[in-house]
N, C-alpha and C positions, 0 to 999 in steps of 0.2 A: 440538416437536423436541428431542431430549435435549441436555443441556448438555454432555456430555463427548464429544469428538470422537473419542476412541478408540473409540467404538462408533457414530458418526453421521459425517455430512457437514455441519458448521455452517458459517453463513453470516454472519461477522461484518459488521455494517452500517458502510457508509463515507458519512458525510453527503456529499450532492454538492456542498455549497457549501463544504467543510472547506478544500478547496485550490482553490476556485473561481476564474475568471478575473475579470480588471477588465474596463472598458468595452471593452477593445480585442478582446475575443473576439465574434466573430459570433453572430447568433441561432441559428444551426446549432450551435455548440457550446454554447451555454447551453441549448438544450433536450435535447440529449444528456445534459449533465451532471446533468439531473434524472432520467434514465431508469435504471431498474434491470432488466437485461436477462438473461434466462436463454437460454443457449447450451449446445451440446454441445462438451465439450473434445475435444481431439484425442487423448486417450486413451480417449476412449468414455465417460466419466462427465460427468454434468451438473454444471456448475459455475455459480456466480453472478458475474457480471462487473458491477462498480459503477464509472461512468465519472465521474471527478473531475477538477479541474484545479488548477494550481499555486499560484495565488494565494489565501491562506485568507481564509475568511469566517467569520460566526458558525455554529456548529452549529444544525441544525433541531431541532425539538422531539421529534423521534422517537426518539432514542436517550438513554439515562439515564446512560451512563458514555461515556468518552472515552479513546481511546488517542491520543498525538501531543500536539504543543505547540498551545496557542490561538492564534488570529490576533492578531498584536503581540506575542507572547510572547518574552522574552529567552531565548536558545538556552541560557545558563549556568542560567537559572533551571529551565527544564524539565529538563535534564539532573540538576541536584540533586533535583527532584522524583522522577524516574525511579529514581535510586538509592534515595531513601527509602520508593519503593513496594515495593521487595523485602526491607525490614525486617518481622520478624514470626516467629511460631515455629509456625504452623497448618502443617499437611502436605496442605492441601486443594488441588485444581488451580486454576489461575488462568489467564485469557487474558492474555497479554503481548504487547507490540509489540517486536520486535529491529530496532534501526537499526545497519547497519554501517557502518564507518569509511569504506569505498569501496563503490561499485557491484558487486554480484555478478553473475558470469556464471550461467546456468541450471545448469551442473554444478557450481557451489560451494554451491548452496542446501543440499543435504543436509548437508555437513560444517558448515555454518554454524549450523545448528539444533543442532547437538551431541546428536543423538539425540532431540530432543523433536519431538512431533507438530506440523507445519506445516498451519496450518488455512488460512491465506491468504498469497498473495505479492503485493506491491506492485510493479508495474513502471512505470518512468518513464524515457524516453529523453532524457537531458541533452543539450540544444543551447543554446549561448550566446544570451541574450537572444530566445528563443523560447519560448512557453508551449505545451509538448507536453502531452498528457493523463496523468494519474496513473491507471492502471488497476489496481484490486484484484481478484485472481482468488481465489476460494474454492475450496480444494482438498480431494478426498478423501484418506484416509489413504494413506501410501505416498510413496516418493521420486518415484516416475515423475510423478504428477500435478504436482507442485512443479516439476520439471525441465521439464515441458512447459507451465508457465502463461504462458511468453512466447508461445507458439505461441497459446494459448488467447485471450490479450490481442490478438495481432495479428488473430485471426479477427474479433474484435469490430470493429476497425477497418475491416476488409476488407467488413463488413456495412453499414457506413454510408453515407450519401449527404450531401454537401454542396454548398450552393448558392454558396458563394464561394470563389475559388481559393486564397486563403491558407490556410484551413481544410483544403481539399483536399489541397493540398501538405505541411501538416504530418502530417495522417493517412497520407499516402503514406510519409513518409520514417520515420516513426514504425514503421509497420507492417513495412517492410524490415528495419529494424535490430532488431526483435523477432525476426523471422523468422531473421535472420542469426545470432542468439544472443549478441549484446551484451551488455555488462557493464552492465545496465540494472535490476537489481532494487534496489530501495530500500529495502526493509523485508520482514520476516516477521511474521506473526502466529502465535504459537505458544500451546501449552497446557503448563504444568507446574507442579509445585509450587514453594514458594519457594526451598528449598535448590536445586533443579533450575535456577531461574532465576537464582539467584546465581551459580551455578557458569557459567552462560551467559554472564553479563554480564561473567564475568572471562576470557573467552576471547579470544585475539589476533584483532584486527579487528572486534571489537563496540564501537560508540560507546555505546550504551545498551540497556538494557531496562527498559521500564515494565510493571508488572503493574497490572491491576485488581483490585478486590476479588473475593474467592472467590464472592460471590453474583451477580456480574455474568452476564446472560445472552446465550446466544448469539444474534446477530441483533438485540441491544439495545444495541449500543455504537457510537459513531463512532470512525472511523479517520482521522487526519489525520497524515499521515508526515512525519518530519524529515528532509529531504532530506540525503543525505551532502554535506559541503562547506558546508552552511548555518552561517552565523555570526552573531553579533550579535543582530538582531531576526527573527523570522520576518514576512516581508514579501512582496507579490506579486513575482513574477518579471516583468521588462519583456517586451512582446513587440514590439519595434521591431527586431529583427534579421532578416537574410537568411534564408530556409529554404533549407537545402541541396538539392542535387539528388539526393543519393543517401546 
């Protein structure tokens, strides 16, 4: 697969355990967390949906590079490293993770990318003290696939079967909110030069932009998003709260 998303449909890898759950998650969700599922996107293109969860764990050995904070990392340390990753004078294209200050609606995604190619959209429905899934959708070029990524993520959930009620309830409310166009986009995987990425990082509403080295390969790096609002240390989200009915 070519490395340049301007001429291809890259599939950045997300280690299934990067934001994996603690023991509170049922066996159903653990099995799905390890699955890489190919599905038809609502816009008619084939996209890669990688199902992961909110509590960070160690990266698997598949990826050689990583976007996002490591398990247990201090948020301030990660933000400093992200800023430092944009230093340099080369004009090569780099994979990068944009973390917004607040969750984005689907319609806000194109403007948030500031003209850069969006290669992946990270969807996450925040519910207090409920571990909802993080779903990364790899998108073809153009604004429409990125805007439709929430519907694609909802479609993945709809295709799953769960054998415990809590898992099914979490999937149901997550799917419903994604289909309703919630402000649930937690990050964007983009492609640009260092000058472009520095300009992106300076835009209003951008919390951080972290770039990988120019030689990082599509499909060979892990993604572990920094969820908007996370401060202090990156730790598992508790899963002891009630699941909303809608």
